[in-house]
N, C-alpha and C positions, 0 to 999 in steps of 0.2 A: 884844321891839326893836322901838324906834318908828322909824321912817323917815323919816314924815314928820308935822310938829309944829311946837310950840316944841322942844322934845326932841329934835327929830328929823334928820337930815342935809338935809332941806329946811324948811326955811322958810314953815311953813303954820298962820297964828294962828288959822283957823276951824273947822281939821279934825286930826284926829290918825289916822297911818297905821299900822302897823307889821308882826311877824310875830310870832308865838304859836306857842309848843312846849312841848306837856303830856308826860309821859313816862307810859307803861302804867302804865293799872290804877288812875290816880288823879282821886278825888272831886272837883270843883273847884266847892263848896257854894253853896246858893242865895247869890246876894247882887243888886246892882240900883245901877245908874247914871244920875243925868239926865240921860247922854250918849246917844243913840241909837246901834245900835251894829249894826253888820255884820261877819259872819264868812264866808270863804271857805275850804272846806276843799281843800286843795292833800295832804297825804298824811295816813297814818292814818284810824281812823274813830274818831269818839265818838257818843258817845247824849247827846242833849239834852232840856231839861226849861224848860219855860217856865209863869209862875204861883205867885200869893201863895201861901204856905204849904209851898213843893214836892212840891204834889200836884193839882195845877189840870190839867196835861196831862202823860200820860204820858211818858216818854224817847222819842226816835225818834231812829234813824238817820241818822249823817249822813257817805256815802261820799268820798271828793275826788271834787269838782267840784261839789256842792252848797253852799248859801248858807244861811246862817239870821242871822236879823232878830228886834232885841230892841227894842219901841220903850222912847222915854225914861223911866226908873223901872219896868220893866218887870223882875222876878225872871225868873230863871235861872240855871241850873245845865246843868254837865257833865260827864261819866267817859266815859276815854279806855276803848278796849279790848284789845288786847291788841299791840297798837304805839303809839311814839307819832305824835301831832297836831302836823300842824303846819297852822297856818291864818294869813292874811290878815287882820288886821280892820283896823276903818275905826269909830271915833267922830265924829262931826256932832252941830252945836246945843251945848248945853250943854255942852263939852268939858272946861270948867275945875268944875262942879257937884260933887256929895258922889257917896259910895261908899261904899256899905253890905251888911252882909251881911243875910240875911232869915232 
């Protein structure tokens, strides 16, 4: 759900901000986008991975209160644990750029 941005409740032409919910046990496969991205974990837990080919960095846990930063075009993936993940996300930079699975 986008809160701020061109499709959000608050108009923000250079930024996108929203809430993200991912069900328990879901594998969000390695992907990348031209926008820089930041996640703030609000509830639940997930394991995150960054890098090309899905194996450059091991999955690391992110409990509530932690952030994850992905540079522009940096591949990343996540897997939720036993509880759903609720996170605040921010895109900045090339927010209208490409999005692709790696």
